[in-house]
Steps between C-alpha positions, in 0.01 A plus 500: 500500500864400435765772522790432269863575592462442872640211693419387843802536727558231772558634842856555576645281773811577688779233472688365800786763437249781551328354800507667834648196665780481258587863555503442879729195443745707302510771771555246774748303282697827442506595863623150607771495232625839601510386864703199392748719305535733792571210744741346248689814425526638854789270620706572199445876510587485881831315412584761239420783743713340771795457259491878445443600861734575790552223753352698789160530338499128409575400864243739630235347264424826315546383152200372302500553127668843495876529578593694808841677513601416143833312517700307238777390739380145514504470126860633481604264776342192346622581141854535635496146629679276243340178651147640427577532131671160489191333653276709275686377189471149639126538529471613131714206382316245708155630391590498124666163498230336725214650301647384165547142640156491657332628174667236289423210746146610572414553126640164397334317791163673441506432132555135554222481762258669265506203259212260589650228285822488701561173675549538877349854489300438823813381683694808398214729602475310835876543563470875455193525728660288764800739519248778543368368827790302637877558511799315629559745781763760572784271628468247213501785248811650666678162492411448135623841386816467699570156375459604137764771555267791436560680838650843461413504126226665289343158441401458861279803457358448151452119473300384812205730417526490116142381442191638677219247474239781493671668202532156340132436525410843367725449193359145452147640488597765251667256268180271514299802390691545180336356189637151420431571126794735496748228615337245276548730201859573595562120534359452146739766377791293635581669835596260777413543875779758563422696193133519592586624853751763385327622179139458579428467870746746653414794270142455609597480871655846549238602750528204724882491470522871600266417805722213603811718463336751733407240753844339508697816487311651800534168694878475445563867558318496833645165611753500785468180698654274242801723466518545883504114536742402230740800461757583758714757330403858523592580142257225374187618683207673332386850617206345679729329743692828533172664607425220738844527660459878520168466684622223727823684579322827575277332753774318689664649798842392395468673165373816676813514710752423219349708213351802670548725199318264262229395748422863559339506153379126510132574442572729214755258352241222515252708315754617234604128444135393448441783258807426291420125490147558395557760225616245230180296532284816489687619192445162319138441590342774282651346187356148573174592670290468180644154451448421867120539489448329161739218593326408823157507335620282208667264739178454690276405201541126569589312810 
């Protein structure tokens, strides 16, 4: 006898998302990521706590992530130093100028390398990769920069490291992932190479450009050795060299004897300087974070 209106139901099977193994993986993954976050945040929270603590507690090693003996004297002392603000302004100028130059050069170079029909493309890629693994050395670079008259100028800081080969290869991979039909259609409409780059390619590349801006800005903001090597005048130094000199001076016996009032708060001053030099990057990052993730993923589509 056939019963109408009834359907045989297939047994339900749990997908991989509902499986016990996947739930265990999520729990373990969450615990591991929380541990990574804690390990990553602890040094910064410790620096912030030290910048707000009294010197005696810092020397005694009693400051972890909670300030002890809340004190803003170090902030007042550092902010009253005109040289600190001069060096801070220099860092902002160097970072902005260097990032703009690097983005322009990297974008143009990567766009050229993304064209398989370009004659000599393999040679240009090889030149970039060669500089990634080999360099002329410290002394030849110093002689070159000095002979070009760039010593004690902004160009000694922004020109030598204008192109990062890693960033170049990421942008090249992104440009290669763009549909060639878009550029062909633009060429049919009468656009030349520069018009295609400015009006078609760059508007589609906001994510990768924002990612490269972040990479370059952080690199130039944190850089100190190039300025330390090529700049001799105190009013030209970036704030990272100011921090380096502060730490080096606080640990030298001569500085301790000559500047007892400042060295008394040396540990706190170092923490305050680190906090003030880190804040701009922390403030900018949330606005480019969404571009950062998508840009890296898009740039890794093709090798």
